C-alpha positions as a Markdown table, in Angstrom:
| # | Residue | x | y | z |
|---|---|---|---|---|
| 1 | Met | -92.3 | 120.9 | -164.2 |
| 2 | Leu | -89.1 | 119.8 | -165.8 |
| 3 | Gly | -86.8 | 120.7 | -163.0 |
| 4 | Gly | -83.1 | 120.2 | -163.7 |
| 5 | His | -82.9 | 118.0 | -166.7 |
| 6 | Ser | -80.4 | 118.5 | -169.5 |
| 7 | Arg | -80.6 | 121.6 | -171.8 |
| 8 | Ala | -81.4 | 119.3 | -174.7 |
| 9 | Asp | -84.4 | 117.9 | -172.7 |
| 10 | Ala | -85.6 | 121.4 | -171.9 |
| 11 | Lys | -85.5 | 122.4 | -175.6 |
| 12 | Arg | -87.6 | 119.3 | -176.4 |
| 13 | Trp | -90.1 | 119.6 | -173.6 |
| 14 | Ile | -90.7 | 123.4 | -173.2 |
| 15 | Thr | -92.7 | 125.2 | -175.8 |
| 16 | Leu | -92.5 | 128.8 | -176.9 |
| 17 | Lys | -96.0 | 129.2 | -175.3 |
| 18 | Asp | -94.6 | 127.8 | -172.0 |
| 19 | Leu | -91.7 | 130.2 | -172.1 |
| 20 | Arg | -93.8 | 133.2 | -172.9 |
| 21 | Leu | -96.2 | 132.4 | -170.0 |
| 22 | Ala | -93.3 | 131.8 | -167.6 |
| 23 | Thr | -91.7 | 135.1 | -168.5 |
| 24 | Glu | -94.8 | 137.2 | -168.7 |
| 25 | Gly | -93.9 | 140.7 | -167.5 |
| 26 | Ile | -90.2 | 140.0 | -167.8 |
| 27 | Glu | -88.1 | 141.8 | -170.4 |
| 28 | Cys | -86.3 | 139.1 | -172.3 |
| 29 | Arg | -85.9 | 137.2 | -175.5 |
| 30 | Lys | -88.8 | 134.9 | -176.1 |
| 31 | Asp | -87.7 | 132.6 | -179.0 |
| 32 | Lys | -86.8 | 129.0 | -179.6 |
| 33 | Asp | -83.1 | 129.6 | -179.1 |
| 34 | Ile | -83.5 | 130.2 | -175.3 |
| 35 | Leu | -86.0 | 127.6 | -174.4 |
| 36 | Asp | -83.4 | 126.0 | -172.1 |
| 37 | Glu | -83.3 | 129.2 | -170.1 |
| 38 | Ser | -87.0 | 129.0 | -169.2 |
| 39 | Pro | -87.6 | 129.0 | -165.4 |
| 40 | Ala | -89.1 | 125.5 | -165.9 |
| 41 | Ala | -85.7 | 124.1 | -166.9 |
| 42 | Tyr | -84.2 | 124.8 | -163.5 |
| 43 | Lys | -84.6 | 122.9 | -160.2 |
| 44 | Asp | -86.5 | 124.7 | -157.5 |
| 45 | Ile | -83.7 | 126.4 | -155.4 |
| 46 | Ser | -85.7 | 126.1 | -152.2 |
| 47 | Ala | -85.9 | 122.3 | -152.7 |
| 48 | Val | -82.1 | 122.1 | -153.5 |
| 49 | Ile | -81.3 | 124.1 | -150.3 |
| 50 | Ala | -83.7 | 122.0 | -148.2 |
| 51 | Ala | -82.1 | 118.8 | -149.5 |
| 52 | Gln | -78.7 | 120.1 | -148.4 |
| 53 | Gly | -79.8 | 121.4 | -145.0 |
| 54 | Asp | -77.5 | 119.1 | -143.0 |
| 55 | Leu | -74.5 | 120.1 | -145.1 |
| 56 | Ile | -74.9 | 123.9 | -145.3 |
| 57 | Glu | -75.8 | 127.0 | -143.4 |
| 58 | Val | -77.7 | 129.6 | -145.4 |
| 59 | Val | -76.0 | 133.0 | -144.8 |
| 60 | His | -77.5 | 135.1 | -147.6 |
| 61 | Thr | -80.2 | 134.6 | -150.1 |
| 62 | Leu | -79.7 | 136.1 | -153.6 |
| 63 | Cys | -82.3 | 137.1 | -156.1 |
| 64 | Gln | -81.5 | 136.8 | -159.8 |
| 65 | Val | -81.7 | 140.2 | -161.5 |
| 66 | Val | -80.4 | 139.4 | -165.0 |
| 67 | Asn | -79.7 | 136.5 | -167.2 |
| 68 | Val | -77.6 | 137.1 | -170.3 |
| 69 | Lys | -77.5 | 134.5 | -173.0 |
| 70 | Gly | -75.8 | 134.7 | -176.4 |
């Protein structure tokens, strides 16, 4: 998993096949122009929160519903 590298890295590392598999069952564009929006391009939010545990108090957890690009 890529996990939080630059958008340019994501576009080089993630393939269209990877994007299509990661977004199976999700209504979205599935083309080369949005490879940097693949779930694999983002850090695992649970790991990020865990790493900041001594600095934060989790009050609410949100769930992404929509991502608009372009």
